[in-house]
N, C-alpha and C positions, 0 to 999 in steps of 0.2 A: 654778436658777441658773446667770447668767450669767457663765459663766468668765472674762471680760475683767475680771468688777470683784473677783476674789478678792483677798485681801491676805492678807500674812503676819502673825503679829501684830508683826512687827519692822518691820515694810510699815509696817502703820497709824500702829506710833508715831511716828515718820519724816511719814508725810503729814503724823500731828495736831499736828505740832510743829514743823515748814514753814508751819506754818497759822497757828499762836499767835503761832509769832512772825513773820508775817506779811513789811516791808521788811527783815526786821534777821536773815535764816536766809543762814550759809551754817553750811559746816564745823562750827568750833570751835562756834560759839550755840548750832548743834544738842545737837551732842555733851552742850553743859549743860547745858543745855536737863531734855533726856531720863534723867542722872544725875542730874541735880540732884529734878528733881522723882518718876522710877520708883523714886531709889535705889541705881542698878546698873549698871554698871562699862559705859560703850562704844567695843568696837577704832573705829578712828577708818578702815582700813582697809573691816570690814562696813557703815557710814553711809556709805565714799565709794558703793560699792559697793554699798548698797538704791536714793540716790541716783541714778547712773545709770539704774541700772534703770528707774526709777521716769520717768524726764525721757521712755528709752524709747521708755514704755507710754503717751506725751504723761502721766504725773502732774503732772507739776514742768514746769517752762521754768525753765534757770537766763541765770543774764548777770554778767558781770565787772562789778567792779565799779573804782576806781580805786590805783593802787599806792602801797604806803606802807614807808617806809624801815626801817619793824620787821620787814615781811615783804619784804627783800633788795628792797623794791618789783616782790613779785606783788603782782594785784589778787586781792582777796577773787571768792570765784566765788559771787555770789546765787542760792538757789531762792526759784519761786515755787510752791506751788498754781494746777492748771489750773482749770476747770470739770470736766471729765473727772474729777477727783482728785476733787473732790468731790463727786464726785455715786459715787465707789467707796471713798471714807469713810460717807456718806448708806446708800447700800447693807448695809458692814458692820455699821452703828452698826443700822437695818432688823434684820436677820440674826440679829446678837446680840438686839435684843430680845422680836424672832419666840419666839424660844429660851425667854429667861427666862418670859416673859407664855406659853409651853408645861406650865410649870412644876405641877403640881398641889398644891392647896394641903396637901393629905393628906401631900406631898411636904416641904414645903416648911414643914409646920408641926409636922409627930417631929423635925427637925434644930434641933438647936442650935447657936448663937452663937459659943459660948464657948472 
């Protein structure tokens, strides 16, 4: 297993969300997208920590946008996924698919999804 590509669940969700939002991925938009899609609350502190951690790993890059009056002149910090970030997502997706595909038919047929 390639340790450099291992992602925690929250990191994976954040990376996927940055990719989904593309050029509109900044802190608040990422938080709203995750909360809307997953129906779960996201701490802005935990999100900022994850974004910084993944930027340090090379999975994301960031760039300051223009300042706005509604933000007191502060610019938004926009995030973009890198090719290494996409490789990490692809690796994690394949690991999960391999596990799903390894479930024997006898197990899946004996369980009910009620």
